[in-house]
N, C-alpha and C positions, 0 to 999 in steps of 0.2 A: 505494498500498499503506499504511494506517494503522500506526506502531506507535509505540512510548511509551519517552521517554528519562528516564532516572529517576538517583538517587542512594541507595545502600544504607549502612546507618548499620554493621554491624558490618565488618570487614578481612578476617575468616573464616570462612565459611560450615560449619557441620555439619551430616552425614548426619540430626544427631537432630532440631536445633534451625533452621529456616529463616532467612535472613539479613533483617532487618529493612528495608524499604523506607522511608527520609528522605523522598523525594519523587517526585512523578513529574507528566510534562505530555506528552499526546498531539499528535503532532506526525506530518506525513507523511514515513515514509519518510526517520527522521535516521540518518543509515547511518556519518556519522563527525562525531567530536565535538573541540573545541579549546580549552582555555579561555581568556581573557584574563592576560596576565602579571602584572598587578597589580592587577586586579580583580574581584570576585564576578561574572564574566558568564561564560559559556561560549557556543560558537560550534558550531552542528549545520548541517552541512549536509542538504539536503531532495531527495533523488535520487529525483528526479524528470523525467517528459519536458519540463515547466516549468521547473524547475530552479531551488531559492534555499537561500540564506542566512537561519538565523535566529538570531538572537540571543535571548540563555535567561539570568535576574537568578536568581540562588542565595542563599537569604540564610541566615540563618547556620544554623536548624535544617535545611536542606536542602530546603525550599519553590523550587518552579521554576515561574518565571513568565517569560510569551515578553513580550519588547519590544520585536521589530519585526523584520520578513521586507522582504527585497528580493530580487528577480529575479536571476538569476548569470549571467544571458547565453547561456547553454547547456544543455543537457541533461544529466542524472546525474551532476552536478556528487559527485565523491567524496573530496577532501581540501581542508580548510581549514588555513592555517599563520597565525600571528599575525606583524609583525615586533616585535623585543625590545622597542619603544619603547612598545609598543600603539597607532601611530599607523592602521597599514593592516592588513586581512584580506587574503590569498591565497587564489583560489579553483581547483581544478583541474576544468574540466568534462569529462567524460568520454565521454559520446557527441557533446556539442557539439565537441570539440577545442580547445577554447580555457583560456584562465589569464586569470583576473578579478580586481581588484585592486579594493577598497571603502576608503574612508577612514571612520577611526572617530573619533566626537566622544568629549571626556575623560571619559563616562562608559563609554564602550565600546559606544557602538550603532552599527552601521553607519548612513552620511548617505547616501551616493550611490557608487555604482559609478565609477571613475574612468580605469578603462581596460580593454579587454578587446582580449587577443590572440590571435588567430586563427591556426589550426596549419592546413598542408594537407602531403598526401602518402599514402603507403600501404604496405604491406609485403605480403612475401609469403605471408603466412597469410591467405588469400581469405576465409575466415569470422571473423576475429577482426581483419584489418588492414586492411579493405577503405578507410577514412580516418584520419584522426587522431583519436586518444583520448588526450588529456591526463589523467593518471593520480594526478599527486603534482604540489605544488606545497613548495618548500623555499627556507626563507629563511637566508642566510650570519647570521655572529654580529654582522656589522655593521648589519646589518637595511636592506642598500642594494641589494643581491645575489640574485634570483629562479632559482633553476633548476628549469624544468618538464619531467618526466619524460612521454614520448610513446610508448605500447604500441603505438600503431597506427603508427607511422613508424618505429620504432626508433632514435631521436632523442632527446636530452637539449638543450632551447634555453632559455640561459640570459638574463635583463634584468636591466638596471639601476634600482631603482626611485626614481624622481625625487622632488621636492621636493610636487609636485602628486600623485604618488602614479600617475605614469606609466609604462609599462614600454617600456623601450628596449632593443631587442634589443642582446645583446651576442655572443653563438658559439652556432654549431650542433654539437654532437658527435655523431658518426653510431656507433652501435651494430652489432655482429655482424647481418646479416640473418634476420629472423626469432624476435630475445631477445624482444621484445615486454616490455621495461622497465614495471616496476611501481611501484618505490620506488628511492628514492639516501637514502642514509645517510652523513655523511661522520663519520670519526673525530677528535675533536678534539684538535688540538695536531699533525696532519702534515697533509701535502697531499693523502692517500688517502681515495676516498670508497668503498662497495659499493653494488653495482646489482642488485637483484632481475629476472631475469630469467623472467616469468610463464609465458611462452609455451616457452622452450628451456626448465624448469626449471633454473635456474640463479643460481648466485652469483657475480658479477663484482666483482672487484678493478680500480678505475679511480686514475687519477694526476690531481689537481685542478690543473693548470698551464699558462698562468696560471689565475687566479678565474673560473670559472664556465667553462671550457674541461676537455673528461673526455677522456682516453686510455685504452683498457684493456690490463692488465697480465696480470691471470689470469683465469682461469673455472672452476669446479670446481661439480659436482652439487650440486644444492640440500637434498639427504638424504646421512646416512651410508651407507644401503645403498639407492644409485638402484635403481629398476624399477616399472613399472604406470605407469598417467598420474596426473600431478602437477602442481599450480597453485600454485608457492607464494606467499606472501602478506605477513604483516606483518615484515619484521625490525626488532630491538632491539638495541643494544650496552648488556648490563647486564654491571658492573664491569671485567672484561678480558674479557668473549666475548660472541659473536655467537649470538642468538637468530634463528632461523627457522621460521614456520608455512609446513605443508605440506598443501594440502590436496586429497586422493584417499588419500596417505599415512596421512594423519590423524597427524600426531606435528609435533616441537617439534624440530628437531634444533639442534644446539650445536655451535659453532664453536671454535677456542682459534685462535692467532693465532702464525704465521713468520715476525716480522717485521711487513712487511705483507699480508702472505698468508693467507686463513681454511684452516684444516683443520678439519674434521667432526671429532669426536669420541664423538656419540652420539646419537641419536635418541629421543626420549621419547613415549609414546602419549599421544593427547589423543580426546575425544570428534569427531562426526562433523562436520569441514569448518573447522576452525580457522582462521576469518579474521582474529581479531586477538586479541594477550592484552600482559599487563602484569603487570611485577613491581611489588609494593608487602612492602618488610620481607624476610621470606625467604619469601612464597608468591611462585607465579605463578598469573594468574587466567586462564583461555582463555573466549573467545567462539566456543565449539562451535556455528554457526551452525545448522546441520541438527542437532542434537541438542533446541536449543532452549532452551539453558542454559548459564550461567556457571561454569563448573568452577576448583576452586582444589586446588592442589597445593602439594605441602611443596618449596620447590628444594632441598631436600638430597639427598632419596633420590624426588622425585616421583613420593610418594606420593599419590596423592587423597585428599581429606580433607575435599570438600563439593562441594556443589552447589545452586546457585541454579536455579529454572526460570523461563525471561522467551523468550517468542515470538520465534525467529530473529535472536540477536543479532549484529548489526554489530561493534560497538565494546564494549571495555570498559578503563576506565582512572580513576586515582586521582585526589582531587580536592584539589588541594594549596593550597586557603585556608584 
């Protein structure tokens, strides 16, 4: 699938005036993006059967230009992550069932794949868990511990990232059978984290102790009002609340905390198939994939204030530089 990644110049589109595109670049299925922590470089995973990661330079005026592309070693990469020092990029290969590591040069350009950790196993859902499906790579604050979420095997595997970019196994944490874990989100300043169960339509609280080892403490439904088919997707911590997008119910669910445990307090309606979303100031931007639009909502009252048409958006995020 040929799709486009781009930057927009207006932080809040309106119904009457379309948002102006600052830059765009044609790439093969750039399903998720992440910025370099200190350089004007953006990384896109090319979610194709061959699998690749592409580095993109972002100029001051928003012009985008491809720097290079490297194979990820597995099919359908779906999540890139950068170490805080900007030296390494991690990439989860979904269909390939593997976790890849890449070295970045001083200009942020990927130069070589330094490691490829292949997962093995399956789960009880024969359609979705016939083999390993690594869905997310999460780097801790130190930049030396990487945890991989495997939807296919109901596991989270942690690795130590070596000085030469090698992936050294640390631990394997099992989750309830059929969970289908999609995302892991650590809560800063605590030893708690939260896991999205895509296949179980759940939000789990886990305790991380020791680092890289996770124990389930609690599980709640992914929506305020459960019911019907649901494939939860993106989990974000915004201020003192968690937000989780739910595909099928077409809503973002808002959670407060009771100590470490999340409690759903509201469902906010969105367009069809909210695969990803981001908060920017007082607005929330939703990538409504099946509505072919990025939607902007006022955070205070969840009023839709505008829509930016774009084909099958899978990701929306602020450009920090």
